C-alpha positions, 0 to 999 in steps of 0.5 A, spaced: 100 804 725 105 809 723 109 805 718 104 803 713 100 809 712 106 814 711 110 809 707 107 810 700 107 818 701 114 818 705 118 822 699 114 828 698 112 829 706 118 828 709 117 834 714 110 832 716 112 824 717 118 826 721 114 830 726 108 825 726 114 820 728 117 824 733 110 825 736 109 817 736 115 815 739 113 820 745 107 816 746 109 809 744 105 806 748 099 808 745 102 806 738 099 800 734 093 798 739 093 792 743 095 786 738 102 789 736 108 788 739 113 794 741 118 790 736 113 792 731 112 799 733 119 801 733 121 797 726 114 801 724 118 808 727 124 806 723 121 805 717 117 811 717 123 815 719 128 812 714 125 814 707 124 821 708 130 822 712 134 819 706 130 823 701 132 830 705 139 827 706 139 826 698 136 833 697 141 836 701 147 832 699 145 829 692 152 826 690 154 824 697 153 816 695 157 818 689 163 822 692 163 816 698 163 810 692 169 814 688 173 815 694 172 808 697 174 805 690 180 810 689 183 808 696 182 801 694 186 802 688 191 806 692 193 801 697 194 796 691 198 801 688 202 801 694 202 794 695 205 793 688 211 799 689 213 794 695 213 788 692 220 785 690 220 783 684 216 789 682 209 787 679 208 790 673 202 790 668 205 785 664 205 780 671 197 782 671 196 780 664 200 773 666 196 772 672 189 773 668 192 768 663 193 763 668 187 764 672 182 763 665 187 762 659 181 760 655 177 767 656 177 771 650 182 777 651 181 780 644 176 780 638 178 782 632 175 782 624 171 776 626 177 772 630 177 771 638 183 771 641 184 768 648 188 770 654 193 764 652 193 765 645 196 772 646 201 770 651 204 765 647 204 770 641 207 775 645 213 769 648 214 768 640 215 776 638 219 776 644 224 771 643 224 773 635 226 780 637 231 778 642 235 774 637 234 778 631 236 785 634 239 783 641 234 786 645 235 786 653 232 790 659 232 797 658 232 798 650 227 802 647 223 799 641 219 804 637 212 801 635 209 803 628 203 799 628 195 800 627 190 797 631 191 790 630 192 784 635 200 784 633 200 791 636 198 788 643 202 782 643 208 786 640 208 790 646 207 784 651 213 781 648 217 787 650 214 788 656 216 781 658 223 783 656 223 789 660 224 794 654 220 800 654 216 802 648 215 808 644 208 808 641 209 812 634 203 815 631 201 811 625 200 817 620 206 821 621 211 821 616 218 822 613 221 828 618 216 827 624 217 820 623 225 820 624 225 825 630 220 820 634 224 814 633 230 818 635 228 823 640 226 816 645 233 813 643 230 807 640 234 801 637 229 798 633 222 800 630 217 795 629 211 795 623 207 791 619 209 788 612 205 793 609 209 799 612 216 797 610 216 800 603 223 805 602 218 811 601 215 811 608 223 810 611 228 814 607 232 817 613 232 810 615 234 806 609 242 807 610 247 802 611 247 803 619 239 802 619 237 795 616 229 793 614 228 786 617 222 782 616 221 778 622 214 775 621 217 768 619 222 768 625 216 770 630 212 764 627 218 759 628 220 762 635 218 758 641 212 760 645 215 758 652 214 762 658 220 767 658 224 768 665 222 774 669 229 775 671 229 778 664 226 784 667 229 784 674 231 790 674 224 794 672 221 798 678 215 802 679 219 808 677 222 805 671 220 808 664 214 803 661 212 807 655 214 813 651 207 817 648 207 822 643 204 829 645 204 835 640 207 842 642 210 848 640 216 846 638 213 843 631 215 836 632 212 831 637 214 831 644 216 824 647 212 824 654 215 819 659 211 814 662 213 811 668 210 804 670 207 808 676 203 812 671 201 806 667 198 803 673 194 809 675 191 809 668 189 802 668 185 803 675 181 809 671 176 803 668 175 800 675 173 807 678 168 808 673 165 801 675 167 796 670 168 789 672 171 783 669 165 781 666 164 787 661 166 787 654 170 794 652 170 796 645 177 800 643 176 804 636 181 809 638 188 809 636 192 805 641 198 810 640 194 814 644 194 814 652 186 814 651 186 807 647 193 804 650 192 806 657 185 807 659 183 802 654 188 796 653 191 796 659 185 798 663 182 792 660 188 787 662 187 790 670 180 788 669 181 782 666 176 783 661 175 782 653 176 787 648 173 788 641 178 792 637 177 795 631 182 799 626 178 805 626 172 808 628 166 807 624 159 811 626 155 807 621 157 800 624 158 802 631 152 800 634 152 793 629 158 792 632 156 793 639 150 788 638 154 783 635 159 782 640 155 784 646 159 791 648 157 793 655 163 799 655 165 804 649 170 809 649 169 816 645 172 822 644 167 828 643 168 827 635 166 820 636 159 821 639 158 827 635 159 822 629 154 817 632 149 823 633 149 825 626 147 818 623 140 817 620 135 815 626 133 808 627 128 804 631 133 799 634 137 805 637 136 803 644 137 796 643 144 795 645 148 793 652 152 799 652 152 801 660 158 805 660 161 810 656 168 813 658 172 819 654 173 826 654 172 832 649 164 832 648 160 838 648 154 838 652 149 838 647 152 832 644 152 829 650 144 830 651 143 828 644 147 822 645 143 820 651 136 821 649 137 817 642 141 811 645 139 810 652 141 811 659 149 810 658 153 813 664 158 817 661 164 818 664 168 824 662 175 825 664 180 830 664 187 828 664 194 829 660 199 824 658 205 827 661 201 831 667 200 829 674 193 831 675 186 829 672 179 828 673 173 824 673 166 826 672 163 820 676 156 823 677 154 824 670 153 831 670 152 833 663 158 838 661 163 837 667 169 834 666 170 831 674 168 833 681 172 836 686 173 832 693 177 833 699 181 826 699 183 827 691 185 834 693 189 832 699 193 827 695 194 830 688 194 838 690 192 843 685 189 850 684 186 854 678 190 861 677 188 867 673 191 867 666 192 873 662 190 870 654 193 876 651 200 875 654 199 868 655 202 868 662 199 867 669 198 873 672 202 875 678 201 879 684 206 885 687 210 879 691 211 875 684 206 869 686 200 867 682 193 869 684 188 864 684 182 864 681 175 865 685 170 859 685 166 860 678 172 864 675 176 861 669 183 859 670 189 855 668 190 849 672 196 847 675 198 841 679 203 841 684 209 837 683 210 832 689 213 825 691 206 822 690 204 826 684 211 827 680 212 830 673 217 827 669 217 830 663 219 829 655 225 824 653 231 828 651 228 835 651 230 839 657 227 845 654 220 843 653 220 840 660 222 846 663 217 850 659 211 846 663 214 847 670 211 853 674 215 856 680 213 860 685 206 859 684 203 860 691 209 861 695 216 862 693 220 856 691 214 851 690 213 847 683 207 846 679 206 842 672 202 847 667 197 843 664 196 849 659 188 848 660 183 854 662 178 850 667 172 853 672 170 849 678 163 851 679 159 853 686 157 845 686 164 843 686 164 840 679 170 842 674 168 844 667 173 845 661 174 852 658 179 852 653 187 851 651 192 856 651 199 856 647 200 854 640 196 847 640 189 846 638 185 840 637 182 837 631 179 830 630 181 828 637 188 830 635 193 835 638 196 840 632 202 844 633 201 850 629 209 851 628 210 844 625 204 846 620 207 853 619 214 850 617 211 845 612 207 851 609 213 855 608 216 850 604 211 852 599 215 856 594 210 862 594 209 862 601 214 867 605 211 867 612 205 863 615 201 864 622 197 858 623 191 857 628 185 854 629 178 856 628 171 854 630 166 851 626 159 850 628 157 843 629 164 841 630 168 839 637 175 842 637 178 848 631 180 846 625 186 848 622 187 855 618 193 859 616 194 866 615 200 867 610 204 872 607 207 871 599 213 872 596 214 879 593 211 878 586 208 871 587 201 869 587 198 863 592 200 857 588 194 853 590 197 846 587 204 847 590 201 849 597 196 843 597 202 838 595 206 840 601 201 839 606 199 833 604 206 830 603 208 832 610 202 833 615 197 827 617 190 829 615 188 832 621 193 837 621 192 840 614 190 847 614 183 847 611 183 854 610 188 860 608 188 867 609 193 872 604 195 877 608 200 883 606 203 882 613 203 878 619 201 882 626 206 882 631 207 882 639 212 887 642 216 880 643 216 878 636 210 873 637 205 872 632 198 875 634 192 870 633 187 873 637 183 877 632 184 872 627 181 867 631 175 871 632 174 873 625 174 866 623 174 864 616 167 868 613 168 871 606 163 876 607 167 879 613 174 878 611 177 882 605 183 878 605 183 873 600 181 866 602 182 859 600 179 852 602 183 846 601 178 841 596 180 834 597 176 832 591 179 837 587 185 835 590 188 843 590 186 849 594 180 853 591 178 860 592 173 860 598 166 863 596 160 864 600 157 858 596 163 854 599 162 857 606 155 856 607 156 848 604 161 848 610 156 850 615 151 846 612 155 840 612 154 839 605 161 839 605 165 834 610 170 836 614 
């Protein structure tokens, strides 16, 4: 009959099959013989048609099912968020955690250094922290508290304790020190800074050790505090648009900016795991810093929303990564581009595909590393995404198209309007037409991503920094009076509706997964006695993601470059990822007509001593000083004999 002989060949013979099926339908009385019922005939016809039609449909619209799944999940989460907005009192992520602790109190929430902490354990410990801080610091709803903690369980339950009190938390970068630390503490209006016992030495907090700022050890009070539940009335006035967090992002001011993260944004970020297909049965591996939005919002808060288990590690280790995954049955991992490259650079082993990881969520991976990662470690669904902590637009590559950071669909664009506009790299400003409006980039053309500011997709800005907030606002984009958020990123949308990240604009580059503000680095370099001016920029190094720091400097009259003094300055005041590894000595710095330092040519020339006549220096971490950059050292950097 029709269905049986055609079925095995349906996918490769779709057109002949459809023709034959139509012919059989028209003469159905003769199909199947006397011993076959009409029902069998029609089932046979349906089966014969279904497979080739599905194959043809998938060929014409290969991502239709992925698009539908993404849209459906997004709509479901959108409905939930709308429900939370209307709930009185407001239903926050901490309420979600409390519900999870009530439903499965003994379920493991945190795995850390061989210890297990159940939802109930973390709940009770967060109650202790909340009561101790309430008693010692007089905290009440709305007071901001800065967290200066590494990846450890105390980070999690301290934040939960603060959330139960209705206190916003400022997540401080654990690597910052002195001036930057004081700035981050004060710019968000924090009353208290919470850190671990090992980080309270006076040298770490010199500006805070004053008569009005005291350092108190609370761990004794925490251990003795009651673990009874706290009243929900303590956070009765918290609502969807209240500030939940301050997460710091580097900018052109030279000091980190405190991005205001509302409860609405926290909920939105928590849904990313669900959109990517993560369930409550998964085990999520977090080794990215919890002070970043990736580790905190997408990782930890997303795990709370799913009601799942987290395996938390202090920092990423390529050599231990897969052993950790096998030991703790990890099913979902988090990454930045650098971490996947580190994994691909490890020696090959026979058991590389012997693991349970099925989804990887992150951003910033190069196409070649992505391909190599899948080849070596198996069929893992890589969910590359694009977003900014303070931004109002983001993308998720839910199809696993290698190299893409997301995909355009009508529903997403309707609820969160955005566009790509033409951008002048040299002038560092959008291209505008005779009417003063921006020009949209053509399909396939690189453009500056801007997201329209609406009630549904607001841009809140930075705490106590109206100047930097205004810099991110772009007006008169497509029509007079409109307002958009300027991401500062160049993207491209291809003809298949996939979105690709191209580059960053402005005075910020990214290295080791961290944003580096060039002006902050320049300020530190000029603290060296021999340096008059410094122009800091990022340069590409073959085989590495992002750009590594380099500085072109002008020396004081009659001075030579003091390698040791410059080294001491950058090590004393900058985290490792922000230290310029290469220094170029120039007689003068090239300026624009508006007295801005030119960087384009410097970036293009890189750090090859064979092509640069200016003296070059390299930061040697073993010798603990800057040393002249020779051709031999240059080759060692490119061959990775010297690790950056």
